C-alpha positions in Angstrom: 13.0 99.7 -66.4 14.4 101.0 -69.7 14.3 105.1 -69.5 12.1 106.6 -71.9 12.8 108.1 -75.6 13.1 111.7 -73.6 17.1 110.3 -72.8 17.9 109.4 -76.1 21.3 110.4 -77.0 23.0 110.4 -74.0 26.9 109.4 -73.6 27.0 109.0 -69.9 23.2 108.5 -68.2 24.4 111.9 -66.7 22.0 114.9 -65.8 23.8 118.1 -64.9 21.8 119.2 -62.1 20.0 123.1 -62.8 22.9 125.1 -60.6 21.4 128.6 -58.9 23.1 131.1 -61.2 25.6 129.3 -62.4 23.9 127.3 -64.8 23.4 129.4 -68.3 22.4 128.6 -71.8 26.6 128.3 -72.4 27.1 125.4 -70.0 23.4 123.5 -71.0 24.7 123.6 -74.5 27.8 122.0 -74.0 26.5 119.4 -71.5 24.2 118.5 -74.6 26.9 118.4 -77.0 28.9 116.4 -75.2 26.8 113.6 -74.0 24.7 114.7 -70.7 21.5 116.4 -70.3 22.4 119.6 -69.6 19.6 121.7 -67.6 19.1 125.2 -66.0 16.7 127.2 -63.1 13.9 128.7 -64.7 14.8 131.6 -62.0 18.1 132.0 -63.2 16.9 134.2 -66.9 16.4 137.5 -65.4 13.9 139.1 -65.9 10.8 136.9 -66.6 11.6 137.7 -70.3 14.9 136.3 -70.9 13.3 132.7 -70.1 12.3 132.6 -73.8 15.9 133.8 -75.4 17.0 131.0 -73.7 14.6 128.6 -74.5 14.8 129.6 -78.6 19.3 130.0 -77.7 19.2 126.5 -76.2 16.7 124.5 -79.2 18.4 126.6 -82.5 22.0 125.7 -81.6 21.2 122.3 -80.1 18.9 121.8 -83.6 21.8 123.3 -85.9 24.2 120.7 -83.9 21.8 117.5 -84.6 22.5 118.7 -87.9 25.6 118.7 -88.5 26.0 115.5 -86.2 23.3 113.5 -87.4 25.3 110.3 -86.4 25.9 111.9 -83.0 23.1 114.0 -81.8 23.0 116.2 -78.6 21.4 114.8 -75.5 18.0 116.1 -74.4 18.1 119.6 -72.0 16.0 119.9 -68.8 14.7 123.6 -67.0 14.1 123.2 -63.2 11.0 124.4 -61.9 10.9 126.1 -58.3 7.0 124.7 -57.7 6.3 126.6 -54.8 4.0 129.4 -53.3 6.5 132.0 -53.3 7.6 131.9 -56.9 5.6 134.3 -58.5 6.9 133.2 -62.1 5.4 130.0 -62.3 2.6 130.1 -64.3 4.9 132.6 -67.1 7.9 130.5 -67.1 5.9 126.8 -67.8 3.9 128.8 -70.2 7.3 129.1 -71.8 8.1 125.0 -71.5 5.6 124.5 -73.3 6.0 126.9 -76.3 9.1 125.2 -76.6 8.8 121.9 -75.9 11.1 121.6 -73.4 11.9 117.8 -73.1 12.4 117.2 -69.6 11.6 119.3 -66.6 12.1 119.1 -62.8 10.0 120.5 -60.7 11.5 121.4 -57.0 10.0 122.1 -53.9 6.5 121.3 -54.3 4.3 119.0 -56.6 1.0 120.4 -58.5 -1.2 117.8 -60.8 -1.7 120.7 -63.1 2.4 121.6 -63.9 3.0 117.9 -64.7 -0.6 117.4 -66.9 0.7 121.1 -68.3 4.5 119.2 -69.7 2.7 116.1 -70.4 0.2 118.0 -72.9 3.1 118.2 -75.5 5.4 114.5 -74.6 7.7 116.5 -72.1 8.6 114.4 -68.6 8.8 115.6 -65.3 11.4 114.3 -62.9 10.3 115.8 -59.6 13.7 115.7 -57.0 13.1 114.2 -53.3 14.7 114.3 -50.2 12.3 111.5 -48.1 10.3 108.6 -49.1 7.1 110.9 -48.2 8.0 113.2 -50.4 9.0 110.4 -53.6 5.5 109.3 -53.4 3.6 112.7 -53.2 5.4 113.2 -56.3 4.7 110.0 -58.3 1.2 110.3 -57.1 0.7 113.9 -58.4 1.4 112.8 -61.4 5.4 113.0 -61.8 7.2 110.5 -64.4 10.0 110.0 -62.8 11.9 110.5 -59.3 15.4 112.4 -58.3 16.6 111.1 -55.3 18.6 114.3 -53.7 20.9 111.9 -50.6 23.1 113.1 -47.9 26.2 114.6 -49.7 24.6 116.7 -52.5 25.0 120.0 -53.1 22.7 122.8 -52.7 19.5 121.6 -51.0 20.5 118.3 -50.4 18.3 115.3 -47.8 20.2 113.8 -44.8 20.4 110.0 -46.1 22.1 107.7 -47.2 22.3 107.3 -51.0 22.7 103.1 -50.2 18.9 104.1 -48.3 16.9 106.8 -49.6 17.7 104.3 -53.0 16.5 100.7 -51.9 13.4 102.2 -50.3 12.3 104.1 -53.4 13.2 101.1 -56.0 11.1 98.6 -53.5 7.6 100.5 -55.0 8.9 103.0 -57.9 10.5 100.7 -60.6 10.5 103.8 -63.2 13.3 106.3 -64.3 15.3 107.5 -61.3 18.0 109.6 -60.9 20.6 109.8 -58.0 22.0 112.9 -56.8 25.1 113.2 -53.7 28.6 113.6 -53.9 28.8 112.3 -57.7 32.2 113.6 -59.8 33.8 110.9 -61.0 33.3 107.9 -63.6 33.1 105.5 -61.3 30.7 107.1 -58.7 28.2 107.2 -61.7 28.8 103.2 -62.1 27.9 103.0 -58.2 24.7 104.9 -58.4 23.4 102.6 -61.3 24.8 99.7 -59.3 23.0 100.7 -56.0 19.3 100.7 -58.2 19.4 104.3 -60.3 19.1 104.8 -63.6 21.2 108.3 -64.0 23.3 110.0 -62.5 22.7 113.4 -61.4 26.1 115.9 -60.9 26.2 119.8 -60.6 29.3 120.2 -58.2 31.9 119.3 -61.0 30.6 121.6 -63.5 31.2 124.2 -61.5 33.9 123.9 -62.5 34.1 125.0 -66.3 34.9 127.1 -68.5 31.3 127.9 -69.5 29.9 127.8 -66.0 28.5 131.2 -65.2 30.9 131.3 -61.4 33.1 134.0 -60.3 36.9 132.5 -60.7 36.7 132.5 -57.3 34.5 129.6 -56.9 35.9 127.7 -60.1 39.5 127.7 -57.8 37.6 126.6 -54.2 35.8 123.9 -55.8 38.9 122.9 -56.5 41.3 123.4 -53.9 38.0 122.4 -51.1 37.4 118.8 -50.0 34.2 117.3 -48.4 35.7 118.2 -44.4 35.3 122.0 -45.9 31.3 122.3 -46.3 28.7 123.2 -43.8 24.9 121.8 -43.9 22.7 124.7 -42.6 19.5 126.3 -43.5 21.0 129.6 -42.7 21.2 131.4 -46.1 17.7 130.1 -47.8 15.2 128.5 -45.4 16.1 125.3 -47.0 19.2 123.1 -45.4 21.9 123.0 -48.2 25.9 122.4 -48.2 28.2 124.8 -48.6 31.7 125.8 -48.9 33.1 127.0 -45.3 35.4 129.5 -47.2 32.8 131.8 -49.0 30.6 131.8 -45.2 33.8 133.1 -43.2 34.7 135.4 -46.2 30.8 137.1 -45.4 31.9 137.4 -41.4 30.3 134.3 -40.4 31.3 131.3 -38.4 30.6 127.9 -40.5 30.4 126.0 -37.6 28.5 128.2 -35.1 25.4 129.2 -37.6 22.0 129.3 -35.9 19.2 127.8 -37.6 16.7 129.5 -39.7 13.3 129.6 -39.7 11.6 127.8 -43.4 8.6 129.8 -43.1 10.4 132.5 -44.5 12.1 131.2 -47.6 11.0 133.3 -50.8 11.2 132.0 -54.0 9.3 135.1 -55.6 11.2 138.0 -57.2 11.3 139.6 -53.6 13.2 137.3 -52.7 15.8 136.8 -55.2 16.6 140.4 -54.5 16.3 139.9 -50.7 19.1 136.9 -51.0 21.7 139.3 -52.9 23.2 139.6 -50.2 24.5 136.3 -49.7 25.2 135.9 -53.6 28.9 134.9 -52.2 28.1 132.3 -50.5 28.9 129.4 -52.8 26.9 126.0 -52.5 28.5 122.5 -53.4 28.0 119.0 -52.6 30.8 116.7 -51.0 32.2 115.2 -54.1 34.4 117.8 -54.9 37.7 116.4 -53.3 37.7 114.5 -57.2 37.2 117.9 -59.2 41.4 119.0 -59.6 40.8 121.4 -62.3 38.4 124.1 -64.4 38.2 122.3 -67.8 35.6 123.1 -70.8 32.9 121.1 -70.0 33.6 118.4 -73.6 36.8 117.6 -71.0 35.3 117.1 -67.8 32.2 114.6 -69.4 35.4 113.0 -71.8 36.9 112.3 -67.9 33.8 110.9 -66.8 33.4 108.7 -69.5 37.0 107.4 -69.8 36.8 107.1 -66.0 33.4 105.0 -66.6 34.3 103.0 -68.9 37.7 102.2 -66.8 35.5 101.1 -63.6 32.7 99.2 -66.0 35.6 96.9 -66.9 37.1 96.4 -63.5 33.5 95.7 -62.2 33.1 93.1 -64.8 36.7 91.4 -64.4 36.0 91.3 -60.5 32.1 89.6 -61.2 34.3 86.9 -63.7 36.8 86.1 -61.0 33.9 85.8 -58.5 31.9 83.5 -60.7 35.0 81.2 -61.5 36.0 80.8 -57.6 31.9 79.9 -57.1 32.1 77.0 -60.4 35.4 76.0 -58.8 33.8 75.0 -55.1 
């Protein structure tokens, strides 16, 4: 299925995933100008009144960029909304998305028809992130326009299913927009996501190690220095299973290989919960694809590298396909 017009002007079939604390207007604007969807969690803008300030800046600067680059306008941007009962800002933040006609809204931890209808009222689309087929069915039944399959190896709140299993089971009944998240940090991995059946790659951890990201130098350097084996999968910090850098867990005085399970019923994404989690602000989330991240770069340079790798992977795949076709024809 072809992607809706909301995804116009993409240089690469990529969504930069919304990164808690890290994604800010600087990163979103840089991502969009480089030709990939930039996004941020609404809860990153604090206090709540700052959401309007961020959206005003992003829309104004991208409009100015488009005016100066009519032949290569910016990619669209997205806002992530946590649709969980503890998020006491949800209604306010959705109203801001409506006011600024945010092209793409990414919903997480809950699917509500009224939220989807609100975004549809001005022509926006909703992508819902899922870790299971059950969640995927519910999201579409409740009005989401597309899905983000959050597979094993993704950063933050990741699922446990193989990307191949998750995508193939979704594609058995859903032919609409589908993004894949999980260990994608190279151009060849972007192409692999498409080959598996996804329309878009959903990339987060690689963007942490960029100049524009709101991450400490230590966090960025840890992304560069670490590899997949340096990641722990635990629900200890938020009540939801996710991937975190082991060195940051050790720095907090904990053993990353011996963390007890948390009570999922205690997870809180409201204002009080955000304050309560300040104790874990230096616990660094990331996905298993970080072994491919070797430098801290400007966002435009990272996207340029991904684009070059993608083009190389496409050419290599075409050569392999042609060689195979020749061998078959010769039989």
